[in-house]
C-alpha positions as CSV (number, residue, x, y, z in Angstrom):
1,X,-4.0,-2.5,24.0
2,X,-1.0,-0.2,24.7
3,X,-0.4,2.3,21.6
4,X,3.0,3.7,20.9
5,X,2.3,7.3,21.3
6,X,4.5,10.0,22.2
7,X,5.7,12.5,25.0
8,X,7.5,15.8,24.7
9,X,8.6,15.4,28.4
10,X,10.7,12.8,30.1
11,X,9.3,10.8,32.8
12,X,11.8,9.4,35.8
13,X,13.1,5.7,35.3
14,X,11.0,4.6,38.3
15,X,7.3,5.5,36.2
16,X,9.8,4.2,32.7
17,X,10.1,0.7,34.6
18,X,6.3,0.7,36.6
19,X,4.7,1.3,33.2
20,X,7.3,-1.6,31.7
21,X,6.1,-4.0,34.1
22,X,2.6,-3.6,33.8
23,X,2.8,-4.3,29.8
24,X,5.5,-6.8,29.5
25,X,8.6,-8.1,31.1
26,X,12.0,-6.2,30.1
27,X,14.7,-7.9,28.5
28,X,17.5,-8.1,30.7
29,X,19.8,-5.6,29.0
30,X,16.5,-3.3,29.7
31,X,16.1,-4.3,32.8
32,X,20.1,-3.7,33.8
33,X,20.2,-0.4,31.7
34,X,16.9,0.8,34.0
35,X,18.3,-0.3,37.5
36,X,21.3,1.7,36.9
37,X,18.9,4.6,36.1
38,X,16.0,3.9,38.7
39,X,17.5,6.8,41.1
40,X,17.7,9.1,38.2
41,X,15.2,11.7,38.7
42,X,13.9,14.3,35.9
43,X,12.5,17.4,37.2
44,X,9.5,18.3,35.1
45,X,8.5,22.4,34.4
46,X,5.2,23.1,36.2
47,X,3.0,22.9,33.2
48,X,4.7,19.9,32.0
49,X,2.9,17.4,33.9
50,X,1.0,15.3,31.1
51,X,3.2,13.7,28.6
52,X,0.7,13.7,26.2
53,X,0.0,17.7,25.9
54,X,2.0,19.6,23.3
55,X,2.4,17.3,21.0
56,X,2.7,18.3,17.6
57,X,3.7,15.3,15.7
58,X,1.4,12.3,14.3
59,X,-0.3,10.5,17.1
60,X,-1.2,7.5,15.2
61,X,-1.4,5.9,12.0
62,X,-4.7,6.4,10.0
63,X,-5.9,3.7,7.7
64,X,-7.7,4.1,4.4
65,X,-7.0,2.4,1.1
66,X,-6.1,4.9,-1.8
67,X,-7.5,2.2,-4.8
68,X,-11.3,1.8,-5.0
69,X,-13.4,1.1,-8.2
70,X,-17.0,1.2,-8.3
71,X,-19.8,0.9,-10.7
72,X,-18.7,4.6,-12.4
73,X,-15.4,2.7,-13.7
74,X,-16.3,1.3,-17.1
75,X,-14.5,-2.5,-16.5
76,X,-16.2,-2.8,-12.3
77,X,-19.1,-0.9,-13.8
78,X,-20.1,-3.8,-16.4
79,X,-20.2,-6.2,-13.0
80,X,-21.3,-4.1,-9.8
81,X,-23.9,-2.0,-8.7
82,X,-22.2,-0.1,-6.1
83,X,-22.1,3.4,-6.6
84,X,-19.8,5.8,-5.0
85,X,-21.8,6.8,-2.1
86,X,-22.3,2.8,-1.2
87,X,-18.4,2.8,-1.7
88,X,-18.0,6.0,1.1
89,X,-20.7,4.5,3.8
90,X,-18.9,1.4,3.7
91,X,-15.8,2.8,4.5
92,X,-17.3,5.0,6.9
93,X,-18.0,1.8,8.8
94,X,-21.7,1.1,7.4
95,X,-23.8,-1.9,6.3
96,X,-24.2,-2.4,2.4
97,X,-26.0,-5.0,0.3
98,X,-23.8,-6.5,-2.7
99,X,-24.3,-6.8,-6.1
100,X,-25.3,-10.5,-5.5
101,X,-27.2,-9.4,-2.1
102,X,-25.0,-10.5,0.4
103,X,-24.9,-8.3,3.5
104,X,-21.3,-6.8,4.0
105,X,-19.7,-4.5,6.5
106,X,-16.2,-3.7,7.6
107,X,-14.5,-5.1,11.5
108,X,-13.5,-1.3,11.8
109,X,-14.1,1.9,9.8
110,X,-11.0,3.5,7.8
111,X,-10.3,6.6,8.6
112,X,-10.0,7.7,4.5
113,X,-10.8,6.6,1.1
114,X,-10.0,7.4,-2.8
115,X,-12.6,6.6,-4.9
116,X,-10.0,6.1,-7.7
117,X,-12.6,5.1,-10.3
118,X,-11.0,5.0,-14.1
119,X,-10.4,8.0,-16.3
120,X,-11.2,6.3,-19.8
121,X,-15.0,7.5,-20.7
122,X,-15.1,8.2,-16.7
123,X,-19.0,7.4,-15.5
124,X,-19.8,6.0,-18.5
125,X,-21.6,2.6,-17.3
126,X,-24.0,4.4,-14.5
127,X,-25.2,7.3,-17.6
128,X,-25.5,4.4,-19.9
129,X,-27.6,1.8,-17.8
130,X,-30.1,4.2,-17.0
131,X,-30.4,5.4,-21.0
132,X,-28.7,8.7,-20.6
133,X,-29.5,11.0,-23.6
134,X,-26.2,12.0,-24.0
135,X,-24.2,8.7,-24.1
136,X,-27.7,7.7,-26.3
137,X,-26.9,9.9,-28.5
138,X,-23.6,8.1,-30.2
139,X,-23.8,5.3,-32.1
140,X,-22.3,2.9,-29.8
141,X,-24.0,4.0,-26.7
142,X,-27.0,3.1,-28.3
143,X,-26.0,-0.1,-29.5
144,X,-24.6,-1.0,-25.9
145,X,-27.4,0.0,-24.1
146,X,-29.6,-2.0,-25.8
147,X,-27.8,-5.2,-25.6
148,X,-27.2,-4.6,-22.1
149,X,-31.0,-4.0,-21.5
150,X,-32.7,-6.6,-24.0
151,X,-32.6,-9.5,-21.0
152,X,-30.2,-11.9,-23.0
153,X,-28.0,-12.6,-20.2
154,X,-25.4,-14.2,-22.5
155,X,-25.8,-11.1,-24.8
156,X,-25.1,-8.7,-21.5
157,X,-22.3,-10.9,-20.6
158,X,-20.7,-10.7,-24.1
159,X,-21.0,-7.0,-24.4
160,X,-19.6,-6.2,-20.3
161,X,-16.7,-8.1,-22.5
162,X,-16.8,-6.0,-24.8
163,X,-17.0,-2.7,-23.4
164,X,-13.8,-3.8,-20.9
165,X,-11.6,-5.4,-24.4
166,X,-12.5,-1.5,-26.0
167,X,-10.5,-0.1,-23.1
168,X,-7.2,-1.3,-25.2
169,X,-8.0,1.0,-28.0
170,X,-6.3,3.9,-29.1
171,X,-9.4,6.0,-29.3
172,X,-12.7,6.1,-27.1
173,X,-15.5,4.3,-28.1
174,X,-17.5,6.8,-26.8
175,X,-16.0,10.3,-26.4
176,X,-18.5,12.7,-24.4
177,X,-16.4,15.4,-23.1
178,X,-20.0,16.7,-20.9
179,X,-20.7,13.1,-20.2
180,X,-17.4,13.1,-18.5
181,X,-17.2,16.6,-16.8
182,X,-21.0,15.9,-15.1
183,X,-19.8,12.6,-14.1
184,X,-16.4,13.9,-12.5
185,X,-18.4,17.5,-10.7
186,X,-20.6,14.9,-9.4
187,X,-18.3,12.7,-7.7
188,X,-16.0,15.3,-6.5
189,X,-19.2,17.2,-5.1
190,X,-20.2,13.9,-3.3
191,X,-17.0,13.5,-2.0
192,X,-16.9,16.9,-0.2
193,X,-19.8,15.8,1.1
194,X,-18.6,13.0,2.4
195,X,-15.7,14.5,3.6
196,X,-15.6,15.1,7.6
197,X,-12.6,16.6,8.9
198,X,-11.2,15.0,12.2
199,X,-13.7,11.8,11.6
200,X,-13.3,10.6,7.7
201,X,-11.1,11.9,4.8
202,X,-12.8,11.8,1.4
203,X,-9.3,12.3,-1.0
204,X,-10.3,12.9,-4.6
205,X,-8.7,10.8,-7.1
206,X,-8.8,8.9,-10.1
207,X,-6.6,6.1,-11.7
208,X,-4.9,6.4,-14.8
209,X,-4.9,3.4,-16.8
210,X,-2.5,3.3,-19.6
211,X,-1.2,0.2,-21.0
212,X,-3.6,-2.2,-19.9
213,X,-1.4,-4.9,-20.8
214,X,1.9,-4.0,-19.1
215,X,0.5,-2.2,-16.8
216,X,1.9,1.5,-16.4
217,X,-1.5,2.3,-14.4
218,X,-0.9,5.4,-11.9
219,X,-3.8,6.6,-9.0
220,X,-4.1,10.2,-9.1
221,X,-5.0,12.1,-5.5
222,X,-6.2,15.5,-5.0
223,X,-5.5,17.5,-1.8
224,X,-7.7,20.3,-2.1
225,X,-11.7,19.9,-2.4
226,X,-13.8,20.3,-5.5
227,X,-13.6,23.6,-6.2
228,X,-10.1,23.0,-7.3
229,X,-10.5,19.6,-8.9
230,X,-13.2,20.6,-11.0
231,X,-10.6,22.7,-12.8
232,X,-9.3,19.7,-14.6
233,X,-10.8,16.3,-15.7
234,X,-9.7,13.2,-15.4
235,X,-6.6,12.7,-17.9
236,X,-6.8,9.0,-19.8
237,X,-4.9,7.3,-21.7
238,X,-6.5,8.6,-24.3
239,X,-4.9,11.8,-23.5
240,X,-1.4,10.3,-23.6
241,X,-0.5,6.5,-23.5
242,X,2.9,7.8,-21.6
243,X,3.3,8.3,-18.2
244,X,5.6,11.3,-18.7
245,X,2.7,13.2,-20.5
246,X,0.5,12.7,-17.2
247,X,3.0,14.5,-15.1
248,X,3.4,17.3,-17.5
249,X,-0.3,17.1,-17.4
250,X,-0.4,18.2,-13.3
251,X,2.6,20.3,-12.9
252,X,0.1,22.5,-15.4
253,X,-3.1,21.9,-13.8
254,X,-0.6,22.7,-10.3
255,X,0.4,25.7,-12.4
256,X,-3.0,26.8,-13.1
257,X,-4.9,26.2,-10.3
258,X,-2.3,26.6,-7.2
259,X,-3.5,23.0,-5.9
260,X,-1.1,20.1,-5.3
261,X,-1.6,16.5,-7.0
262,X,0.3,13.4,-6.3
263,X,0.6,9.7,-8.2
264,X,0.9,6.4,-6.9
265,X,1.8,4.0,-9.4
266,X,1.0,0.0,-8.7
267,X,1.1,-3.7,-10.2
268,X,4.7,-3.2,-11.6
269,X,4.6,-7.0,-11.1
270,X,2.5,-6.9,-14.0
271,X,4.3,-4.7,-16.1
272,X,6.7,-7.5,-17.8
273,X,9.9,-4.9,-16.7
274,X,8.4,-1.5,-17.5
275,X,7.2,0.0,-14.5
276,X,11.0,0.6,-13.3
277,X,12.7,1.1,-16.5
278,X,16.5,2.3,-16.5
279,X,14.8,4.3,-20.0
280,X,12.5,6.8,-20.7
281,X,8.8,5.7,-22.4
282,X,10.0,5.9,-25.3
283,X,12.9,3.8,-25.0
284,X,15.9,6.7,-25.2
285,X,18.1,7.5,-22.3
286,X,17.1,8.4,-19.2
287,X,17.3,12.5,-18.8
288,X,17.2,14.6,-15.7
289,X,14.2,16.3,-16.4
290,X,12.2,13.2,-16.6
291,X,14.0,11.8,-13.4
292,X,12.6,14.7,-11.3
293,X,9.0,14.9,-12.6
294,X,8.6,11.6,-11.4
295,X,10.5,12.3,-8.2
296,X,8.0,15.4,-7.9
297,X,4.9,13.3,-8.3
298,X,5.2,9.8,-7.4
299,X,6.1,9.9,-3.6
300,X,4.7,6.6,-2.9
301,X,4.6,3.2,-4.6
302,X,1.7,0.8,-3.9
303,X,3.6,-2.8,-3.7
304,X,0.9,-4.8,-2.5
305,X,-2.7,-5.6,-3.0
306,X,-5.0,-7.7,-4.6
307,X,-3.2,-8.5,-7.4
308,X,-0.6,-9.8,-5.6
309,X,3.0,-8.2,-3.5
310,X,5.4,-6.8,-5.3
311,X,7.7,-5.7,-2.4
312,X,10.5,-8.3,-3.6
313,X,10.8,-11.7,-5.5
314,X,13.0,-15.1,-4.7
315,X,14.5,-14.7,-8.2
316,X,16.0,-10.9,-7.4
317,X,16.6,-12.1,-3.2
318,X,17.1,-15.5,-3.2
319,X,18.6,-15.2,0.4
320,X,15.4,-13.8,1.4
321,X,12.9,-16.3,2.6
322,X,10.2,-14.2,2.9
323,X,10.4,-12.6,-0.6
324,X,8.0,-15.3,-2.2
325,X,4.8,-13.5,-1.2
326,X,1.2,-14.1,-3.1
327,X,3.8,-13.9,-6.3
328,X,2.3,-13.1,-9.7
329,X,4.7,-13.6,-12.1
330,X,3.8,-15.6,-15.4
331,X,3.0,-12.7,-17.5
332,X,1.7,-9.2,-17.7
333,X,-1.4,-8.1,-17.1
334,X,-3.6,-9.9,-19.3
335,X,-1.6,-12.5,-20.2
336,X,-0.4,-11.5,-23.6
337,X,3.2,-11.9,-23.1
338,X,5.1,-14.7,-20.6
339,X,7.3,-13.1,-18.0
340,X,11.1,-13.8,-18.7
341,X,13.2,-13.6,-15.9
342,X,15.6,-10.3,-17.2
343,X,12.4,-8.5,-16.5
344,X,11.8,-8.5,-13.2
345,X,14.1,-6.6,-12.0
346,X,12.3,-3.5,-13.3
347,X,8.8,-5.2,-11.0
348,X,9.8,-5.2,-7.7
349,X,10.0,-2.5,-5.0
350,X,13.0,-3.7,-3.8
351,X,14.8,-3.7,-6.7
352,X,13.3,-0.3,-7.7
353,X,14.7,1.1,-4.7
354,X,18.3,-0.4,-5.6
355,X,17.9,0.8,-9.5
356,X,17.3,4.8,-7.5
357,X,20.4,4.8,-6.3
358,X,22.3,3.7,-9.3
359,X,20.4,6.1,-11.5
360,X,21.1,9.3,-9.1
361,X,24.7,8.3,-8.8
362,X,24.5,9.1,-12.8
363,X,22.0,12.1,-13.0
364,X,22.1,13.2,-9.5
365,X,18.5,12.7,-9.2
366,X,16.5,9.2,-7.9
367,X,13.2,8.8,-9.6
368,X,12.6,5.7,-7.2
369,X,12.9,7.7,-4.2
370,X,9.2,6.5,-3.2
371,X,7.5,5.5,0.2
372,X,5.4,2.3,0.6
373,X,1.3,2.2,0.5
374,X,-0.9,-0.6,0.3
375,X,-4.4,-0.9,-1.4
376,X,-7.2,-3.2,-2.7
377,X,-7.6,-2.5,-6.1
378,X,-11.3,-4.0,-5.6
379,X,-13.7,-3.3,-8.0
380,X,-16.9,-4.1,-6.3
381,X,-17.1,-1.0,-4.5
382,X,-16.2,-2.3,-0.7
383,X,-12.4,-1.5,0.4
384,X,-12.4,-5.1,1.8
385,X,-8.3,-6.5,2.6
386,X,-8.9,-8.9,5.9
387,X,-8.7,-12.4,4.8
388,X,-12.5,-13.3,6.3
389,X,-13.8,-10.8,4.7
390,X,-12.8,-10.7,1.4
391,X,-15.2,-9.6,-1.4
392,X,-12.8,-10.4,-4.6
393,X,-11.2,-8.9,-7.6
394,X,-14.6,-7.5,-8.9
395,X,-18.8,-8.2,-8.6
396,X,-18.6,-10.9,-11.4
397,X,-18.0,-13.4,-9.2
398,X,-19.1,-13.0,-5.3
399,X,-18.6,-15.2,-2.0
400,X,-20.0,-18.7,-3.5
401,X,-19.0,-22.4,-3.3
402,X,-16.5,-22.1,-6.4
403,X,-15.2,-18.6,-7.0
404,X,-12.3,-20.0,-6.5
405,X,-12.2,-21.8,-9.2
406,X,-13.1,-19.4,-11.3
407,X,-10.9,-17.3,-14.0
408,X,-10.8,-13.8,-12.8
409,X,-8.4,-12.9,-15.7
410,X,-8.5,-14.8,-18.7
411,X,-5.3,-15.0,-21.1
412,X,-4.7,-16.6,-24.2
413,X,-2.5,-19.0,-23.1
414,X,-4.7,-21.2,-20.8
415,X,-1.6,-21.5,-18.5
416,X,-1.5,-18.1,-17.9
417,X,-5.1,-17.5,-17.1
418,X,-5.6,-16.1,-13.5
419,X,-8.3,-18.3,-11.1
420,X,-9.9,-16.9,-8.3
421,X,-7.6,-18.4,-5.2
422,X,-5.0,-16.7,-6.9
423,X,-6.4,-13.3,-5.6
424,X,-4.7,-11.8,-2.3
425,X,-6.8,-10.4,-0.1
426,X,-5.4,-6.8,-0.7
427,X,-3.8,-4.5,1.2
428,X,-4.2,-1.0,3.3
429,X,-2.2,2.2,3.3
430,X,-1.4,3.4,6.6
431,X,-0.7,7.2,6.9
432,X,1.1,9.0,9.9
433,X,-0.9,12.4,9.6
434,X,-0.9,15.1,12.2
435,X,-4.9,15.0,12.1
436,X,-7.3,13.6,9.4
437,X,-7.4,15.5,7.2
438,X,-7.3,15.7,3.1
439,X,-4.3,18.4,3.7
440,X,-2.9,16.2,6.4
441,X,-2.8,13.3,4.9
442,X,-1.9,14.7,1.7
443,X,1.3,16.3,3.3
444,X,2.2,12.6,5.4
445,X,2.2,11.3,1.8
446,X,4.5,14.0,0.5
447,X,7.2,13.3,3.5
448,X,6.4,9.3,2.5
449,X,5.8,9.0,6.0
450,X,3.6,6.0,5.7
451,X,3.6,2.3,5.4
452,X,1.8,-0.8,3.3
453,X,0.0,-3.8,4.9
454,X,-1.5,-6.6,3.3
455,X,-4.3,-6.4,5.1
456,X,-3.6,-6.5,9.0
457,X,-3.4,-3.1,10.7
458,X,-0.4,-3.8,13.1
459,X,1.4,-0.4,14.3
460,X,4.6,0.6,13.4
461,X,7.2,2.8,14.1
462,X,10.3,3.7,12.0
463,X,13.2,5.8,12.9
464,X,16.7,6.4,12.1
465,X,19.3,8.7,13.4
466,X,23.1,8.8,14.9
467,X,22.1,8.1,18.9
468,X,19.3,5.9,19.3
469,X,20.0,4.0,22.7
470,X,18.5,1.0,24.3
471,X,17.0,3.8,26.8
472,X,14.8,4.5,23.8
473,X,13.1,1.4,24.0
474,X,11.7,0.9,27.4
475,X,9.3,3.5,27.0
476,X,5.2,3.4,26.1
477,X,6.2,6.1,23.5
478,X,8.9,5.5,21.7
479,X,8.3,8.3,18.8
480,X,8.9,11.0,21.1
481,X,12.8,9.4,21.0
482,X,12.2,8.7,17.1
483,X,11.3,12.6,16.2
484,X,13.8,14.5,18.8
485,X,16.0,12.4,18.1
486,X,16.0,10.9,14.2
487,X,14.0,11.6,11.3
488,X,10.3,9.1,10.4
489,X,9.9,6.7,7.5
490,X,10.2,8.4,4.7
491,X,13.3,10.6,6.0
492,X,17.0,11.3,5.1
493,X,20.1,10.6,6.8
494,X,22.8,13.1,6.1
495,X,26.5,12.5,6.3
496,X,27.3,10.6,9.3
497,X,29.8,11.5,12.0
498,X,33.2,9.9,11.8
499,X,33.3,6.8,13.4
500,X,29.5,6.6,13.7
501,X,26.9,4.4,11.8
502,X,22.9,5.0,11.6
503,X,21.1,3.4,14.2
504,X,17.4,2.7,14.0
505,X,14.3,2.7,16.3
506,X,11.9,0.4,15.3
507,X,8.4,-0.6,16.9
508,X,5.1,-3.0,16.2
509,X,2.4,-3.5,17.9
510,X,0.1,-6.2,16.6
511,X,-3.8,-6.0,14.8
512,X,-5.4,-6.9,18.1
513,X,-8.1,-9.1,15.8
514,X,-4.9,-10.4,13.9
515,X,-1.8,-12.4,14.5
516,X,1.3,-12.1,17.1
517,X,4.4,-10.8,15.5
518,X,7.1,-13.0,14.7
519,X,9.8,-10.6,13.3
520,X,11.1,-7.5,13.0
521,X,13.8,-6.8,9.9
522,X,15.6,-3.8,8.1
523,X,16.0,-4.4,4.7
524,X,19.1,-2.2,3.2
525,X,19.5,-1.5,-0.2
526,X,23.5,0.3,-1.1
527,X,25.4,0.9,-4.1
528,X,29.2,-0.1,-3.7
529,X,32.0,2.0,-5.8
530,X,32.0,0.4,-8.8
531,X,28.2,1.3,-9.6
532,X,26.9,-2.3,-8.2
533,X,23.9,-2.4,-6.3
534,X,23.5,-4.9,-3.3
535,X,21.0,-5.8,-0.6
536,X,20.9,-7.2,2.8
537,X,18.0,-8.6,5.2
538,X,18.6,-8.4,8.9
539,X,16.5,-10.0,11.7
540,X,16.5,-6.9,14.6
541,X,13.7,-8.5,17.2
542,X,11.7,-11.1,17.7
543,X,9.4,-13.2,19.7
544,X,10.0,-16.2,21.7
545,X,13.4,-17.4,23.1
546,X,15.4,-18.4,19.7
547,X,18.0,-17.7,18.4
548,X,19.8,-17.3,15.2
549,X,21.9,-20.7,13.7
550,X,25.4,-20.8,12.6
551,X,24.5,-19.4,9.4
552,X,22.8,-16.2,10.5
553,X,19.2,-18.0,10.3
554,X,16.8,-17.2,12.6
555,X,14.1,-20.6,13.0
556,X,10.6,-20.1,11.9
557,X,8.0,-18.7,14.8
558,X,6.2,-22.1,14.4
559,X,2.4,-22.6,13.0
560,X,-0.6,-22.4,15.0
561,X,-3.1,-22.6,11.9
562,X,-5.8,-25.2,12.0
563,X,-7.1,-24.7,8.6
564,X,-9.9,-27.2,8.3
565,X,-11.7,-25.3,11.1
566,X,-9.6,-21.6,9.4
567,X,-9.1,-20.7,13.2
568,X,-5.4,-20.2,15.0
569,X,-4.1,-19.5,18.5
570,X,-1.9,-16.4,19.5
571,X,0.0,-18.7,21.5
572,X,3.7,-17.9,19.6
573,X,4.5,-14.6,18.8
574,X,4.4,-11.4,20.5
575,X,1.7,-8.8,20.7
576,X,4.4,-6.2,20.3
577,X,8.5,-6.3,19.4
578,X,10.8,-2.7,19.7
579,X,14.9,-2.2,19.6
580,X,17.3,-0.2,18.4
581,X,19.6,-1.8,15.9
582,X,22.8,-0.1,14.4
583,X,23.7,-1.1,11.0
584,X,26.7,-3.6,11.5
585,X,28.3,-2.9,7.9
586,X,28.1,0.5,7.4
587,X,30.6,2.3,5.2
588,X,30.2,6.4,5.7
589,X,31.1,6.3,2.0
590,X,28.4,4.7,-0.1
591,X,24.6,5.8,-0.5
592,X,21.9,3.4,0.7
593,X,18.4,3.0,2.0
594,X,16.6,1.1,5.2
595,X,13.2,0.1,5.5
596,X,11.0,-1.9,8.0
597,X,9.0,-5.0,7.3
598,X,7.4,-7.0,10.1
599,X,6.3,-10.5,9.9
600,X,3.1,-11.7,11.8
601,X,2.9,-15.4,12.9
602,X,0.9,-17.5,10.2
603,X,-2.8,-17.4,9.9
604,X,-5.9,-18.5,7.6
605,X,-5.7,-17.3,4.1
606,X,-9.2,-16.2,2.8
607,X,-9.3,-19.6,1.0
608,X,-9.5,-21.4,3.9
609,X,-11.8,-19.7,5.7
610,X,-13.8,-20.1,2.2
611,X,-13.2,-24.0,2.2
612,X,-14.8,-23.9,5.7
613,X,-17.6,-21.5,5.0
614,X,-19.1,-23.3,2.2
615,X,-17.7,-27.1,2.8
616,X,-15.6,-27.5,-0.1
617,X,-12.4,-28.9,-0.9
618,X,-9.0,-27.2,-2.8
619,X,-6.1,-28.9,-4.3
620,X,-2.9,-28.9,-3.0
621,X,-1.7,-26.5,-4.8
622,X,-4.4,-23.5,-3.3
623,X,-2.2,-21.7,0.0
624,X,-4.7,-21.7,3.1
625,X,-2.2,-20.1,5.3
626,X,-0.9,-16.3,4.8
627,X,1.9,-14.3,7.0
628,X,0.4,-11.0,6.9
629,X,3.4,-8.2,6.9
630,X,4.0,-4.6,7.0
631,X,6.1,-2.3,4.6
632,X,7.6,1.3,5.7
633,X,9.0,3.8,3.7
634,X,12.5,3.6,3.6
635,X,15.0,6.0,5.4
636,X,17.9,6.6,2.7
637,X,21.6,7.5,3.9
638,X,23.5,9.9,1.5
639,X,26.9,10.8,2.3
640,X,26.8,14.1,0.9
C-alpha cells in the first residue's frame, strides 16, 4: 500500500503520471492538467535524484495511546492485575495474559504510550495487595488489606467499591507521601527502561482526576526522562480540585526543573457543561491570565475514547449527519446529575473551538485553541482500540457472553446507568513527529501536528495555504507541497492576500486492515462581526461516482456489513482520497478555523463481533455497525 510520504525535489510530470497510473486512475481534471504538462521537464541537481533524501519534516504518523491505566491506579487496581510493565510489553506488540486468563495481543504494535495512572493515592493498590508496611501502618490501609485478603469474594468486591468511592472525598483515606514517591519513582525508572528511541517512546505521565462526577480530568505528559520527572510528584485533586491550580503547579515545575510538560483534558461530554465553561473555575469572569495558562498548558484535547465521542453533538450541529457517534449525553460521569441541553455547548470539541474565537475577540487570547488526539482510557492495562480486539473499560468484566449487558457505571437512577454495550472501542492518537522519541513526539503535540481516530489507523494529511493547486493532488507525496506552500494541521494562517481565499490540501489513506474511505470533510467554524459563531461541514472529496443532490447532500456510500457474521467487504469506498479545496464562503475579515474529518465506510462494531463469538442475541437498540473516523487538529485563520 503506498504512503503519503514526501520529497523535496519535483519529479517530471512523466514520472508523476507513471506513478499515478500504477496506483489509481486519475480524475478527468487531473488527467487534463497532467496531459498539458506532460512535456515539462524538471532538471534535477546532481545530488538530488532520490526524492526521499534530505527530508527534515515528519514522514509518517506515529500511533499511540496517551491515556492508559494499570493496577497502579486506585480504581483500575481494584480489578485488574496487569502491571505497568505488562502495559509496556503489550503496547510494544507482545502477548500478555489478562486478569481473567485470556491471551491478548495487538494487531500491530504502538509507537508510543503514556501510562497515565491516577495521581490520587498513586500506587496504592499494588502496595496494599502486597501488604506494604508503609500502607499497613495506616488504620485504613490495614482495614482494606484485611478485607481484600480474607477470602470472601463479596467482602472483597464491596471493599473495592468503597475504595473507588473514596476518590470522591475531600481528603485522601490514606495519606502517605513516601509511598507515593516510591511508586512514582519506580514508574519513571520503568518508563526509562522501556523507552527505546527510534522504536518505542515510553512517555512519562499521570492523570489528574478532579471533579470526578463532573469530569474535569486531565492527563499530564512530560517531555523528559525520570531524572526531570522525579523533581515533582503527581498533582492530585487532594492538592486542589481547581485545574487552574494544576497549571500553576506545572508552571512552577517547569521553572524549577527546566523541563517541559503539557496536559490533555478529556471527556468534556461528561462534565455537564463545565469542561469548556466561559467562566473561571470559581464562576467568576475569565481573565486573560487564566486563558493564557490554559492555552499554554493544554495544546491538545482528547475528543474520543471508550466513554463516548466528543467531537460534535446533533443538538449543537443539527445539519451534520455524522454528529451522533457513540454519544453519551444522559448525565454527568457517575449519573448523579441529569444533563440538560444548555450544558452541551460546554462539552463538545467543535463548540469549544467556536467559543475560543469568541473569547479571543474579548480577551485577545484563545484558551480553546487545541489540537486533537484520541485515546482509550482503558483500565485493563491494555491499549486496545480495535473493534475486533476490545477488552472493555475495566477488568471487572472481560470478554464473555454477557458483558454487553453488565453495568459499567452504576447511577443512582437506573435510567442513567451505563451498560457494557454503550462503551466505544476507544481511540488512538496519531502524531506527525520527525522521529520516534519522547522529545519529538512532545514537540509535535505542542505544535498540534496530531489527529485523533476512533481506533482505525488511517493516514491523514491536512495543510492550509493560499496557492495549492490541482497539481498538488497528483503526486504520491503531497506533503512536499504541503510543507513548502502552507502550514500543517495545528498551524496558523495569517491574513489572506487581497481577493484570495485559503485553500486546503487534504489526503487520506485507509488503514490496511479496516474499511475503505467514504469521504473527507472539512469542518469550518467562524465568528461574525456581531460576535455570533457559526459552523459548516463541507464534503470535499468522496469515493465512487456519487454527486450531491439539489440540497447539497451527498448520498450515503452504502453498507456491506454482514452483522450475523461480523464481516464486511471493501467493495464500496476508496482506499485513498485526496483533494484541494478552497473555501467558497470566505470572508477575509472574520476569524475562522478549519479541520478535516475522514469517514470510513460502515464496518462491524465490537458488539457484532461479540454476538458472533458467543452466539448471543442482543436487543435492537444495541448498535452493531460503526463508521470509524479521524479528526485532525484545526488550522486557524486570523485576519490580524
